[in-house]
C-alpha positions in Angstrom: 74.4 -55.4 -72.1 77.6 -54.1 -71.0 78.8 -56.5 -68.1 80.4 -53.4 -66.2 77.0 -51.8 -66.3 75.2 -55.1 -65.2 77.7 -55.2 -62.3 77.3 -51.5 -61.2 73.5 -51.9 -61.0 73.9 -55.5 -59.3 75.2 -52.9 -56.3 72.3 -51.3 -55.9 73.6 -47.9 -55.9 71.2 -46.7 -58.4 68.5 -46.9 -55.5 70.6 -45.1 -52.7 71.4 -42.4 -55.6 67.6 -41.6 -56.6 68.8 -42.7 -60.2 66.5 -44.2 -62.7 66.9 -47.1 -65.1 65.4 -46.8 -68.0 65.5 -50.5 -70.3 64.7 -50.7 -73.5 64.9 -53.4 -76.3 63.2 -55.4 -78.6 60.0 -57.6 -77.8 61.1 -60.9 -76.0 64.8 -59.8 -75.3 64.5 -60.0 -71.5 63.9 -56.4 -70.4 60.7 -58.0 -67.9 63.4 -60.8 -66.8 66.2 -58.0 -66.4 63.8 -55.6 -64.4 62.6 -58.4 -62.2 66.3 -60.1 -61.4 67.0 -56.1 -60.4 64.4 -56.3 -58.3 65.4 -59.6 -56.7 69.2 -58.1 -56.0 67.5 -55.4 -54.6 65.3 -57.6 -52.1 68.3 -59.3 -51.0 70.2 -56.1 -50.7 67.3 -55.2 -48.0 65.4 -52.9 -50.8 61.7 -52.7 -50.2 60.8 -53.2 -53.9 57.3 -52.7 -55.5 57.0 -54.3 -59.1 54.0 -53.7 -61.5 53.0 -54.2 -64.8 51.6 -50.6 -65.5 48.1 -51.8 -67.5 47.4 -53.2 -63.9 48.7 -50.2 -62.2 46.4 -48.3 -63.8 43.2 -50.6 -63.4 44.6 -51.0 -59.4 44.8 -47.2 -59.0 41.2 -46.7 -60.9 39.6 -49.3 -58.4 41.4 -47.4 -55.4 40.0 -44.4 -56.2 36.3 -45.8 -56.5 36.8 -47.6 -52.8 38.3 -45.2 -51.3 41.5 -46.8 -50.8 43.2 -44.3 -53.4 45.4 -42.4 -50.2 46.2 -45.9 -48.5 47.6 -47.4 -51.7 49.8 -44.2 -52.6 51.2 -44.4 -48.7 52.0 -48.1 -49.1 54.1 -47.3 -53.0 55.8 -44.7 -51.5 57.7 -46.5 -48.9 59.3 -48.4 -51.2 63.0 -47.8 -52.1 62.7 -49.4 -55.6 59.7 -49.3 -57.9 59.5 -50.9 -61.3 57.2 -50.2 -64.0 57.4 -52.7 -66.3 55.6 -53.1 -70.3 55.2 -49.0 -69.3 55.6 -48.1 -73.4 52.2 -50.4 -74.0 49.6 -48.8 -72.3 47.7 -45.9 -74.0 47.7 -43.0 -71.3 44.3 -41.3 -71.4 43.8 -37.9 -70.3 41.3 -39.2 -67.4 44.2 -42.1 -66.4 46.9 -38.9 -66.0 45.0 -37.9 -63.4 44.4 -41.1 -62.0 48.0 -41.6 -61.4 49.2 -38.3 -60.6 46.4 -36.2 -58.8 46.1 -38.4 -55.4 
């Protein structure tokens, strides 16, 4: 990873700019570690951060829809400045899962 890019990300400017950061790489190369570090740094800078493993997030949204707390869940999540979705590519999104996440 480019040191100047990492230094730039550590400032948190990507959050205020509304930019997305996608971290890719081979299994075990430190993607989750880097995402956690950026989230920790964002917290240190005073930002509100939510970190979710996508598979667990899907489960959580299914349960929230069943117990009718989905609006509360999305309200809470929308108040974060930085949303980190980990292991996104490892989850198979089925048609019914898509509606759970995006049709609130």
